[in-house]
Backbone bond lengths (Angstrom), bond angles and torsions (degrees), N, CA, C in turn:
res aa  C-N    CA-C-N  psi(-1)  N-CA   C-N-CA  omega(-1)  CA-C   N-CA-C  phi
1 M - - - 1.405 - - 1.598 113.41 -
2 T 1.291 115.16 141.47 1.459 116.54 179.77 1.573 107.91 -85.40
3 L 1.327 113.55 167.17 1.503 119.97 179.89 1.487 105.32 -57.70
4 N 1.326 117.93 -51.51 1.512 118.59 -177.15 1.444 115.71 -54.72
5 T 1.401 117.28 -44.62 1.324 122.25 176.50 1.539 114.04 -56.88
6 E 1.272 114.32 -46.81 1.478 123.02 -179.19 1.494 109.17 -59.33
7 L 1.353 116.38 -53.51 1.392 119.18 177.30 1.473 116.84 -57.05
8 H 1.403 115.42 -47.12 1.382 121.88 178.02 1.625 110.58 -53.65
9 T 1.270 113.64 -44.22 1.451 122.11 -176.39 1.522 110.50 -64.98
10 S 1.413 114.57 -46.22 1.388 121.76 -173.30 1.495 117.15 -78.43
11 Y 1.364 116.15 -26.34 1.400 126.67 -175.79 1.629 111.89 -133.21
12 P 1.416 113.52 57.48 1.500 107.44 -172.12 1.402 118.23 -62.61
13 K 1.371 119.06 -34.00 1.480 121.56 -174.71 1.540 105.47 -69.60
14 E 1.326 120.13 -51.37 1.449 120.78 -178.23 1.592 114.18 -62.23
15 W 1.257 112.79 -38.74 1.554 120.90 177.42 1.498 106.56 -57.33
16 E 1.324 116.22 -54.21 1.547 119.72 -177.95 1.483 111.15 -65.51
17 E 1.305 121.01 -36.29 1.474 118.76 178.82 1.499 108.80 -62.26
18 I 1.266 119.78 -41.27 1.381 124.59 -177.36 1.552 108.22 -70.31
19 E 1.370 114.81 -51.60 1.472 123.69 176.27 1.484 115.25 -42.85
20 R 1.425 111.80 -48.38 1.435 118.89 -178.47 1.471 117.78 -89.49
21 E 1.414 112.25 3.72 1.432 123.86 179.84 1.521 112.29 54.98
22 E 1.325 113.17 47.88 1.519 119.80 -178.50 1.585 110.39 -85.38
23 I 1.298 113.12 -15.65 1.503 114.28 178.13 1.546 107.34 -86.32
24 P 1.294 120.82 125.23 1.481 118.42 174.77 1.420 111.70 -61.53
25 K 1.349 116.53 137.69 1.501 122.78 -177.93 1.462 116.76 -49.90
26 K 1.326 116.66 -33.94 1.539 122.19 179.79 1.498 109.50 -76.28
27 K 1.364 119.79 -9.15 1.434 119.32 -173.62 1.589 109.68 -111.28
28 I 1.249 114.70 5.10 1.555 117.24 -177.15 1.425 115.42 -63.42
29 D 1.358 117.36 -38.42 1.443 116.48 176.36 1.516 113.22 -61.75
30 E 1.360 116.20 -48.14 1.501 120.01 174.88 1.543 112.54 -51.52
31 Y 1.372 111.11 -51.67 1.526 117.68 -177.94 1.476 110.32 -53.92
32 F 1.347 119.90 -42.60 1.405 121.79 -173.13 1.570 112.41 -74.20
33 L 1.417 111.85 -39.58 1.426 111.99 179.66 1.502 113.15 -67.03
34 R 1.270 117.05 -32.41 1.457 124.41 177.52 1.570 110.55 -67.91
35 F 1.368 112.11 -42.77 1.554 122.50 173.89 1.513 107.76 -53.64
36 I 1.349 117.62 -51.28 1.451 120.39 -176.16 1.559 110.14 -65.57
37 A 1.340 116.05 -41.23 1.421 122.26 -178.48 1.621 108.03 -58.63
38 R 1.394 109.45 -44.26 1.432 113.91 178.71 1.547 117.03 -62.06
39 L 1.328 110.90 -43.65 1.545 117.68 171.17 1.513 110.49 -56.54
40 L 1.253 118.20 -47.88 1.471 121.43 179.49 1.470 113.48 -54.87
41 K 1.411 114.16 -43.59 1.373 118.81 179.29 1.505 116.12 -65.83
42 E 1.242 113.09 -37.44 1.531 123.25 177.18 1.532 107.55 -66.90
43 V 1.339 120.29 -39.65 1.427 122.27 174.31 1.541 112.80 -60.55
44 K 1.328 114.57 -45.43 1.419 116.30 179.60 1.504 115.22 -66.32
45 K 1.262 115.04 -27.99 1.460 118.66 173.36 1.500 117.97 -78.23
46 G 1.265 113.25 -11.03 1.550 123.13 -175.66 1.485 112.12 79.65
47 E 1.383 118.30 20.44 1.419 118.76 173.77 1.542 118.42 -83.94
48 R 1.352 108.54 -18.82 1.540 118.09 174.09 1.603 107.67 -133.29
49 E 1.346 109.56 158.09 1.450 112.13 172.78 1.500 108.76 -83.03
50 D 1.312 117.04 154.35 1.421 120.77 -173.26 1.588 111.00 -64.87
51 I 1.305 115.47 -26.78 1.457 119.30 176.81 1.496 116.65 -60.04
52 D 1.450 110.91 -21.70 1.525 116.84 178.82 1.531 109.54 -68.51
53 L 1.267 119.47 -11.87 1.530 117.36 179.97 1.498 110.21 -64.41
54 G 1.307 116.48 -31.53 1.417 121.37 175.03 1.511 116.85 -60.47
55 D 1.293 114.79 -22.18 1.455 122.08 -178.10 1.538 114.01 -60.86
56 A 1.325 114.67 -27.87 1.499 121.81 179.50 1.684 108.50 -63.62
57 A 1.265 109.99 -31.42 1.511 112.06 177.22 1.469 112.74 -67.17
58 G 1.378 114.06 -47.68 1.506 116.64 177.54 1.514 114.72 -64.06
59 M 1.301 117.98 -38.31 1.380 126.21 175.14 1.544 114.75 -57.57
60 G 1.418 112.10 -42.68 1.445 116.57 -178.87 1.472 114.05 -89.54
61 L 1.356 111.39 -53.22 1.575 116.55 -177.12 1.574 114.44 -62.70
62 V 1.369 113.46 -31.79 1.487 114.06 -178.89 1.466 109.72 -100.41
63 H 1.319 117.83 -64.42 1.432 122.16 -172.49 1.578 115.90 -65.70
64 A 1.311 117.07 -57.64 1.443 120.12 -179.07 1.579 114.26 -61.32
65 Q 1.346 112.70 -42.30 1.496 116.09 177.85 1.591 110.69 -63.19
66 N 1.295 113.66 -35.66 1.425 118.37 -179.64 1.515 111.67 -64.22
67 K 1.355 114.56 -26.13 1.517 118.11 -179.18 1.542 108.76 -93.89
68 G 1.258 115.00 6.70 1.541 115.12 175.93 1.487 117.50 96.85
69 Y 1.321 117.69 3.64 1.417 122.15 176.44 1.479 112.78 -75.22
70 K 1.378 121.07 138.79 1.410 124.90 -178.57 1.582 108.15 -122.53
71 F 1.334 110.95 133.61 1.555 113.58 -177.57 1.545 109.35 -102.95
72 N 1.367 108.68 153.17 1.495 112.35 169.51 1.555 106.01 -60.46
73 H 1.365 109.26 153.26 1.482 114.23 -171.54 1.505 108.44 -68.79
74 F 1.326 122.81 -29.29 1.557 121.02 173.96 1.564 110.12 -56.90
75 L 1.273 113.53 -52.53 1.504 121.35 -177.17 1.546 107.54 -65.29
76 Y 1.303 118.25 -42.04 1.464 117.97 -179.57 1.525 111.39 -60.04
77 D 1.308 116.21 -44.73 1.466 123.77 179.53 1.588 108.51 -60.68
78 F 1.303 114.53 -42.26 1.499 119.44 -177.49 1.625 105.24 -68.46
79 L 1.230 122.09 -43.18 1.472 124.16 176.28 1.552 110.01 -57.94
80 V 1.322 116.50 -44.03 1.460 119.67 174.87 1.488 114.59 -58.17
81 E 1.363 119.51 -38.59 1.382 123.25 175.80 1.533 111.53 -69.37
82 L 1.378 117.13 -38.75 1.386 118.11 175.00 1.548 114.84 -64.73
83 G 1.246 116.04 -26.58 1.498 122.18 -179.42 1.533 105.74 -66.84
84 D 1.342 121.48 -17.90 1.428 122.13 -179.76 1.440 110.62 -106.76
85 Y 1.318 117.74 17.50 1.409 122.93 -175.97 1.533 113.36 -56.29
86 Q 1.240 117.30 117.45 1.479 121.99 176.98 1.539 116.45 58.43
87 I 1.310 118.56 26.39 1.431 122.90 178.84 1.498 106.17 -79.10
88 V 1.312 113.00 126.58 1.502 122.11 171.47 1.507 111.84 -102.67
89 L 1.354 115.20 123.98 1.458 122.56 -172.66 1.471 105.99 -93.71
90 P 1.299 119.05 163.48 1.465 123.17 172.24 1.508 110.68 -50.46
91 G 1.323 112.03 132.90 1.448 114.47 -176.98 1.565 114.35 95.56
92 G 1.291 116.02 -5.56 1.411 121.91 170.17 1.489 108.33 93.92
93 F 1.268 122.08 -0.61 1.468 122.10 178.25 1.460 115.79 -68.93
94 V 1.287 123.19 133.38 1.407 126.73 179.35 1.503 109.09 -83.07
95 G 1.328 115.86 139.05 1.505 122.33 -179.61 1.524 108.92 -59.17
96 G 1.345 115.20 172.07 1.474 115.89 -179.38 1.462 110.61 -82.71
97 G 1.274 123.29 -175.50 1.383 126.72 171.11 1.554 106.64 99.25
98 V 1.362 114.22 -147.59 1.373 119.58 179.47 1.485 110.68 -102.94
99 D 1.350 116.26 144.84 1.472 120.97 -169.71 1.561 113.83 -132.39
100 T 1.251 119.47 2.15 1.462 120.68 175.21 1.551 105.78 -137.97
101 P 1.361 116.42 157.99 1.514 118.62 171.05 1.426 116.99 -55.45
102 E 1.368 118.48 -34.19 1.425 122.95 -178.89 1.678 107.83 -68.22
103 E 1.329 114.12 -41.21 1.436 115.40 178.85 1.491 110.74 -68.09
104 V 1.419 118.32 -35.35 1.425 121.33 174.82 1.589 109.79 -58.66
105 E 1.379 114.20 -46.79 1.405 119.70 -177.73 1.553 113.32 -60.44
106 T 1.275 113.27 -45.13 1.471 120.20 176.58 1.423 116.67 -59.78
107 E 1.321 115.36 -46.22 1.409 119.68 175.27 1.670 114.80 -70.96
108 L 1.271 113.98 -33.86 1.428 118.50 177.16 1.611 110.41 -66.04
109 K 1.390 115.42 -34.59 1.457 114.77 177.11 1.434 112.69 -73.08
110 K 1.401 120.43 -32.57 1.308 127.30 -178.61 1.547 113.10 -66.52
111 V 1.386 112.28 -41.77 1.486 117.56 175.79 1.490 113.76 -68.73
112 A 1.331 113.96 -41.20 1.457 120.00 176.28 1.562 115.81 -57.60
113 K 1.348 108.76 -42.17 1.457 113.72 178.92 1.454 111.52 -69.58
114 K 1.384 121.49 -40.98 1.467 120.84 173.90 1.493 113.11 -58.80
115 L 1.303 117.10 -37.04 1.500 119.84 -178.08 1.472 114.16 -88.41
116 K 1.388 115.75 1.26 1.501 124.64 -173.53 1.547 113.09 41.93
117 I 1.439 107.45 58.45 1.512 113.98 177.93 1.553 103.62 -122.12
118 S 1.267 117.96 135.49 1.467 127.03 174.08 1.544 106.07 -78.32
119 L 1.357 113.28 137.49 1.420 121.40 176.59 1.515 114.73 -86.63
120 K 1.356 113.70 3.76 1.496 114.42 -176.39 1.440 106.90 -107.08
């Protein structure tokens, strides 16, 4: 399965909202911060595996940008970090970025604060 198929299957509502460009361009940062917050909440409840936190990167950096959405540079950098979530490189080294749900939560709050966006 391709990344796009996996994301479309796992997040059909979000995928379609982006595909149909239903999210106003100026609200995309807020939309993605809340999407990541929801994923984090689902991970904490055991409804999703923590590796799913990296899906936000694919959804944003691949799908949303392909539809013409532009992210604030703080959020963009955070999505890049999420793209490396728990990647193990040859030799056993873990990729850069955030590697635990706690680190994701910390960074998420920092970005939301910088952008003055409520996560609720």
